[in-house]
Every structure is written in C-alpha cells, then in structure tokens.
C-alpha positions in Angstrom: 14.6 -12.7 -6.9 14.2 -16.5 -7.0 11.9 -17.6 -9.6 10.6 -14.3 -10.3 8.0 -14.7 -7.3 6.1 -11.9 -6.0 4.6 -12.3 -2.6 1.4 -10.5 -1.8 1.6 -8.0 0.9 -1.6 -8.8 2.9 -1.2 -8.3 6.7 -2.7 -5.0 8.2 0.5 -4.6 10.2 2.7 -4.8 6.9 0.6 -2.0 5.6 0.6 0.2 8.6 4.4 -0.3 8.8 4.8 0.9 5.1 2.4 3.9 5.6 4.3 4.9 8.7 8.1 4.2 7.6 8.2 3.9 3.9 9.6 6.2 1.4 6.9 7.8 -1.2 6.7 8.5 -4.8 3.7 10.6 -5.8 2.5 10.6 -9.3 0.6 13.6 -10.8 -2.3 11.0 -11.9 -3.4 10.2 -8.5 -0.9 7.2 -7.7 1.4 6.8 -4.9 4.2 4.1 -4.4 5.2 3.5 -0.8 8.3 1.6 -0.4 10.7 0.1 2.3 13.4 -2.7 2.6 12.2 -5.6 4.5 13.8 -8.4 6.6 11.7 -11.3 4.9 14.2 -11.8 2.1 11.7 -11.6 -0.7 9.9 -9.0 -2.7 6.2 -8.2 -1.5 3.8 -6.1 -3.3 0.5 -4.7 -2.0 -2.3 -2.8 -3.6 -4.8 -0.2 -2.1 -7.4 1.2 -4.1 -11.1 2.4 -3.1 -14.0 1.2 -5.5 -15.1 4.9 -5.5 -11.8 5.7 -7.4 -11.6 2.7 -9.7 -13.7 -0.1 -10.7 -12.3 -3.8 -10.4 -11.5 -3.9 -14.1 -9.3 -0.8 -14.2 -7.8 -1.8 -10.9 -6.7 -5.3 -12.0 -5.4 -4.1 -15.2 -3.1 -1.7 -13.3 -2.2 -4.5 -10.8 -1.1 -6.6 -13.8 1.1 -4.0 -15.3 2.8 -3.0 -12.0 3.4 -6.9 -11.2 4.7 -7.6 -14.7 7.4 -4.6 -14.3 8.6 -6.0 -11.0 8.4 -9.8 -12.4 10.5 -8.8 -15.1 13.3 -6.9 -13.1 15.9 -9.3 -11.7 17.4 -6.6 -9.5 14.3 -6.2 -7.0 14.4 -8.2 -3.9 14.1 -7.6 -0.1 11.5 -4.8 -0.8 7.9 -4.0 0.3 6.1 -1.9 -2.2 2.5 -0.6 -1.8 0.6 0.9 -4.8 -2.0 3.3 -3.8 -4.7 4.9 -6.0 -5.6 8.2 -4.3 -8.2 9.6 -7.0 -10.3 8.7 -9.7 -8.7 7.4 -12.9 -10.5 7.9 -16.4 -10.7 5.3 -19.0 -8.6 7.4 -21.4 -5.8 7.4 -18.8 -5.9 3.6 -18.3 -5.7 3.2 -22.1 -2.9 5.6 -22.7 0.8 4.4 -23.1 2.0 7.6 -21.2 0.0 6.3 -18.0 1.8 3.0 -17.9 5.1 4.7 -18.8 4.8 7.1 -15.8 4.3 4.0 -13.6 7.1 2.2 -15.1 9.4 5.1 -14.7 8.3 5.3 -10.9 9.2 1.5 -10.4 12.5 2.1 -11.9 13.2 4.9 -9.3 12.1 2.4 -6.6 14.6 -0.2 -7.8 17.4 2.6 -8.0 16.7 4.0 -4.8 16.8 0.8 -2.8 19.9 -0.7 -4.4 
C-alpha cells in the first residue's frame, strides 16, 4: 500500500455494493466485517455504527484501532472493508484487550482470504 494511505469509503453506492456482494465475518461481540476486492487500486475502509449502539467516543476508539491495524499491514491493497457495529458494546468490552484482539484476528482473516 503506497504510503500506508487508507482512503475512506464514503459513497452510498460503495456501501450498497459491499452489503450485496461482499464476504462477511461476524464476531460474537456484535461486529461484522464486510469485505471485497475493488478495482480502484487502493485500500478503502468504511464504518457503520448507529448512535443507539455506540456513542461517538467508543466509535472513534474502535475506528482508530481498526485503521491502525490496516495501516501497519503492508500486504493490504485493492480491498474495500466495511466495519459494522450491530449491537450495543459496553465500556468493559471496549477497555478489554480481548475485544481488540478479536478484531485484530478478524482483520488478519480478511488479509489472508483476499491474498
């Protein structure tokens, strides 16, 4: 990935394409990763989380962790990844290392399945 850039996935059509055609990894803690190769030639990352499930502080903390993983991984390119929070996440979960370890494991799965 050139310069470790992560382009935001922001168009509605891109989100809809991922929802319909992407592969899914569902985690037990209410998080879903949807991913698919793209023709754009760069890594794009999108987030979807309702404020009824997660407040902005938690949401942004999770976003930073996910971005950091993909930023550090040099093998990721030509992929669209959508990160969806589907249910309420408690403060204890956000603070636990196992929560982010589970997310990192899923990110690794995405990288392996695409390459």
